[in-house]
N, CA, C and O atoms as a MOPAC input file, in Angstrom:
PM7 MOZYME 1SCF
protein

 N     91.22200 1   113.34300 1   126.90000 1
 C     92.56700 1   113.15000 1   126.36800 1
 C     92.96800 1   111.81000 1   126.44900 1
 O     93.56900 1   111.35600 1   125.47500 1
 N     92.71400 1   110.93600 1   127.61600 1
 C     93.12700 1   109.59400 1   127.60200 1
 C     92.23200 1   108.79600 1   126.53800 1
 O     92.68300 1   107.80900 1   125.95700 1
 N     91.11600 1   109.21300 1   126.34600 1
 C     90.19400 1   108.55400 1   125.52200 1
 C     90.93000 1   108.62700 1   123.99600 1
 O     91.00900 1   107.59200 1   123.33600 1
 N     91.38800 1   109.72000 1   123.54900 1
 C     91.98100 1   109.93600 1   122.28000 1
 C     93.18800 1   109.10800 1   122.27400 1
 O     93.47600 1   108.49900 1   121.24400 1
 N     94.02100 1   109.01100 1   123.45400 1
 C     95.21000 1   108.25300 1   123.38100 1
 C     94.81700 1   106.83200 1   123.13600 1
 O     95.44800 1   106.19600 1   122.29200 1
 N     93.79600 1   106.25200 1   123.81600 1
 C     93.47700 1   104.96400 1   123.69700 1
 C     93.15400 1   104.62800 1   122.34000 1
 O     93.54500 1   103.57300 1   121.84200 1
 N     92.37800 1   105.56900 1   121.63900 1
 C     91.99300 1   105.24900 1   120.26000 1
 C     93.32600 1   105.29200 1   119.39400 1
 O     93.47500 1   104.33900 1   118.62900 1
 N     94.19300 1   106.14900 1   119.40800 1
 C     95.65200 1   105.98400 1   118.66400 1
 C     96.10700 1   104.60800 1   119.04800 1
 O     96.35200 1   103.81700 1   118.13700 1
 N     96.25400 1   104.21300 1   120.37400 1
 C     96.97100 1   103.12000 1   120.65000 1
 C     96.25300 1   101.95500 1   120.14600 1
 O     96.88800 1   100.98000 1   119.74300 1
 N     94.86500 1   101.98300 1   120.13600 1
 C     94.12800 1   100.77000 1   119.49100 1
 C     94.23900 1   100.59000 1   118.14500 1
 O     94.01200 1    99.48000 1   117.66500 1
 N     94.58800 1   101.61600 1   117.39200 1
 C     94.81600 1   101.61000 1   115.94000 1
 C     96.15900 1   101.09200 1   115.84700 1
 O     96.34100 1   100.23100 1   114.98700 1
 N     97.06600 1   101.42000 1   116.51100 1
 C     98.42200 1   100.84200 1   116.34300 1
 C     98.33900 1    99.43700 1   116.90000 1
 O     99.08000 1    98.63500 1   116.33200 1
 N     97.63200 1    98.98700 1   117.84300 1
 C     97.56600 1    97.73500 1   118.35300 1
 C     96.93400 1    96.79600 1   117.03400 1
 O     97.43300 1    95.69800 1   116.78900 1
 N     96.01200 1    97.23700 1   116.37600 1
 C     95.45900 1    96.50500 1   115.42200 1
 C     96.31000 1    96.53500 1   114.24300 1
 O     96.25500 1    95.56100 1   113.49200 1
 N     97.14700 1    97.57100 1   113.94100 1
 C     98.24700 1    97.31200 1   112.92100 1
 C     99.36300 1    96.23300 1   113.19700 1
 O     99.79500 1    95.39800 1   112.40300 1
 N     99.72900 1    96.44400 1   114.50400 1
 C    100.84500 1    95.44100 1   115.02300 1
 C    100.31800 1    93.94700 1   115.01300 1
 O    101.06400 1    93.00100 1   114.75800 1
 N     98.92600 1    93.80800 1   115.32100 1
 C     98.48000 1    92.49100 1   115.33600 1
 C     98.38300 1    91.89500 1   113.71600 1
 O     98.61900 1    90.72100 1   113.43100 1
 N     98.08400 1    92.69700 1   112.96200 1
 C     97.98500 1    92.39200 1   111.54400 1
 C     99.49900 1    91.90400 1   110.83200 1
 O     99.72900 1    91.01800 1   110.01000 1
 N    100.37000 1    92.83100 1   111.48500 1
 C    101.88800 1    92.60300 1   111.06000 1
 C    102.42700 1    91.23700 1   111.81300 1
 O    103.19900 1    90.46600 1   111.24300 1
 N    102.02700 1    91.05700 1   112.91400 1
 C    102.47800 1    89.88500 1   113.69700 1
 C    101.80500 1    88.53300 1   113.08000 1
 O    102.45600 1    87.48800 1   113.04800 1
 N    100.38100 1    88.61200 1   112.56000 1
 C     99.82800 1    87.62500 1   111.94000 1
 C    100.62100 1    87.16800 1   110.63100 1
 O    100.93700 1    85.99800 1   110.41700 1
 N    100.91400 1    88.28800 1   109.74700 1
 C    101.72900 1    88.07700 1   108.46400 1
 C    102.82700 1    87.34700 1   108.79700 1
 O    103.06100 1    86.26700 1   108.25500 1
 N    103.66600 1    87.92300 1   109.80400 1
 C    105.02400 1    87.40500 1   110.11700 1
 C    105.02600 1    85.79400 1   110.40200 1
 O    105.72000 1    84.95700 1   109.82600 1
 N    104.12400 1    85.58900 1   111.38200 1
 C    103.73900 1    84.15900 1   111.83200 1
 C    103.34500 1    83.18300 1   110.63200 1
 O    103.65700 1    81.99300 1   110.65500 1
 N    102.69600 1    83.71900 1   109.67200 1
 C    102.39700 1    82.81900 1   108.50000 1
 C    103.55800 1    82.58100 1   107.64500 1
 O    103.67900 1    81.52100 1   107.03200 1
 N    104.44700 1    83.55700 1   107.57500 1
 C    105.64100 1    83.29600 1   106.83400 1
 C    106.85500 1    82.38200 1   107.37300 1
 O    107.66800 1    81.74400 1   106.70400 1
 N    106.74500 1    82.50600 1   108.82600 1
 C    107.83900 1    81.71900 1   109.45700 1
 C    107.39500 1    80.24400 1   109.73700 1
 O    106.26300 1    79.81500 1   109.51900 1
 N    108.39300 1    79.56100 1   110.22600 1
 C    108.28200 1    78.11700 1   110.59700 1
 C    107.34000 1    78.22400 1   112.03200 1
 O    107.44300 1    79.18000 1   112.80000 1
 N    106.54100 1    77.23900 1   112.22200 1
 C    105.57900 1    77.11600 1   113.03800 1
 C    106.18700 1    76.94100 1   114.48400 1
 O    105.54900 1    77.28700 1   115.47800 1
 N    107.37500 1    76.41900 1   114.55300 1
 C    108.16000 1    76.21700 1   115.79100 1
 C    109.09300 1    77.23400 1   116.26900 1
 O    109.40400 1    77.37400 1   117.45200 1
 N    109.59300 1    78.04600 1   115.14400 1
 C    110.79500 1    78.98100 1   115.28200 1
 C    110.35700 1    80.27600 1   114.83600 1
 O    109.97400 1    80.42900 1   113.67600 1
 N    110.38900 1    81.38300 1   115.80600 1
 C    109.97700 1    82.57600 1   115.32800 1
 C    111.28100 1    83.61500 1   115.45300 1
 O    112.08000 1    83.56100 1   116.38900 1
 N    111.35400 1    84.49300 1   114.43900 1
 C    112.46600 1    85.44600 1   114.60700 1
 C    112.28400 1    86.43100 1   115.81600 1
 O    111.21100 1    86.57700 1   116.40200 1
 N    113.40400 1    87.06700 1   116.11500 1
 C    113.52700 1    87.98600 1   117.19400 1
 C    112.63600 1    89.16500 1   117.06500 1
 O    112.08000 1    89.72500 1   118.00900 1
 N    112.53900 1    89.53200 1   115.65500 1
 C    111.56500 1    90.63800 1   115.45400 1
 C    110.07700 1    90.18800 1   115.55800 1
 O    109.27700 1    91.09800 1   115.77900 1
 N    109.63700 1    89.06800 1   115.44700 1
 C    108.29600 1    88.68900 1   115.57400 1
 C    108.03800 1    88.56000 1   117.19100 1
 O    106.95800 1    88.88100 1   117.68600 1
 N    109.02400 1    88.11200 1   117.88300 1
 C    108.79800 1    88.10700 1   119.27500 1
 C    108.94100 1    89.47900 1   119.91400 1
 O    108.43200 1    89.65700 1   121.02000 1
 N    109.57200 1    90.43000 1   119.32500 1
 C    109.49900 1    91.65500 1   119.83100 1
 C    108.23100 1    92.37100 1   119.52700 1
 O    107.77900 1    93.18600 1   120.33200 1
 N    107.57100 1    92.07500 1   118.27500 1
 C    106.24300 1    92.58500 1   117.85800 1
 C    105.11200 1    92.14700 1   118.96900 1
 O    104.25400 1    92.87200 1   119.47200 1
 N    105.33500 1    90.88500 1   119.18400 1
 C    104.36200 1    90.23700 1   120.13300 1
 C    104.42500 1    91.00800 1   121.53500 1
 O    103.40600 1    91.33500 1   122.14300 1
 N    105.66400 1    91.25400 1   121.96600 1
 C    105.87500 1    92.02100 1   123.41800 1
 C    105.30600 1    93.34000 1   123.20900 1
 O    104.62700 1    93.82200 1   124.11500 1
 N    105.51100 1    94.04200 1   122.04100 1
 C    104.94900 1    95.44000 1   121.98800 1
 C    103.47300 1    95.36800 1   121.95500 1
 O    102.78900 1    96.26300 1   122.45200 1
 N    102.95700 1    94.31400 1   121.37700 1
 C    101.36500 1    94.13500 1   121.44900 1
 C    101.04500 1    93.98900 1   122.95200 1
 O    100.14200 1    94.69100 1   123.40900 1
 N    101.61100 1    93.26400 1   123.63800 1
 C    101.26500 1    93.06100 1   124.96900 1
 C    101.57200 1    94.36800 1   125.77300 1
 O    100.68500 1    94.76200 1   126.52900 1
 N    102.67900 1    95.04600 1   125.69400 1
 C    102.79000 1    96.29100 1   126.46600 1
 C    101.59700 1    97.40500 1   126.04400 1
 O    100.98600 1    98.09700 1   126.85900 1
 N    101.44400 1    97.41700 1   124.86600 1
 C    100.45000 1    98.46300 1   124.33200 1
 C     99.02800 1    98.16400 1   125.08300 1
 O     98.44000 1    98.97800 1   125.79400 1
 N     98.63000 1    96.94700 1   124.80900 1
 C     97.34900 1    96.35600 1   125.51100 1
 C     97.20400 1    96.89500 1   126.99300 1
 O     96.24200 1    97.47700 1   127.49400 1
 N     98.53700 1    96.51200 1   127.61300 1
 C     98.39000 1    96.73600 1   129.02500 1
 C     98.21100 1    98.26800 1   129.30700 1
 O     97.49500 1    98.68600 1   130.21700 1
 N     98.91100 1    99.06000 1   128.46100 1
 C     98.60800 1   100.59900 1   128.68800 1
 C     97.37900 1   101.00500 1   128.49200 1
 O     96.88200 1   101.86700 1   129.21600 1
 N     96.70000 1   100.42300 1   127.45600 1
 C     95.29400 1   100.79000 1   127.12600 1
 C     94.46300 1   100.41800 1   128.40000 1
 O     93.79600 1   101.26400 1   128.99500 1
 N     94.53500 1    99.16300 1   128.77000 1
 C     93.80500 1    98.60100 1   129.94600 1
 C     93.98300 1    99.48200 1   131.26500 1
 O     93.02000 1    99.82500 1   131.95100 1
 N     95.12300 1    99.77000 1   131.51300 1
 C     95.55000 1   100.64700 1   132.66400 1
 C     94.82900 1   102.04500 1   132.62000 1
 O     94.31200 1   102.57100 1   133.60600 1
 N     94.85700 1   102.55600 1   131.41000 1
 C     94.21800 1   103.91100 1   131.26600 1
 C     92.74500 1   103.80500 1   131.52800 1
 O     92.12700 1   104.64900 1   132.17600 1
 N     92.16500 1   102.64400 1   130.95600 1
 C     90.57300 1   102.38200 1   130.89800 1
 C     90.25000 1   102.18800 1   132.37000 1
 O     89.14600 1   102.59300 1   132.73300 1
 N     91.06200 1   101.61700 1   133.28900 1
 C     90.63600 1   101.26500 1   134.68900 1
 C     90.71000 1   102.58200 1   135.39900 1
 O     90.02300 1   102.71600 1   136.41200 1
 N     91.49300 1   103.60600 1   134.97200 1
 C     91.67900 1   105.00100 1   135.83200 1
 C     90.72200 1   105.90100 1   135.20400 1
 O     90.56400 1   106.94800 1   135.83200 1
 N     90.01600 1   105.77500 1   134.09900 1
 C     88.91500 1   106.71800 1   133.70000 1
 C     87.76400 1   106.99600 1   134.65000 1
 O     86.86400 1   107.76900 1   134.32000 1

């Protein structure tokens, strides 16, 4: 069950990373929007969840 959740989260992580890349390409290289910052935080939290589950397998 955790493996399946990790796969779902990994797919979401990949999507978010693509969205973040697109947003960063459109924005000024020194000033990022709040939405872009939140997306980066969401990526970090999701990666942490996956890593935590992997350690407990």
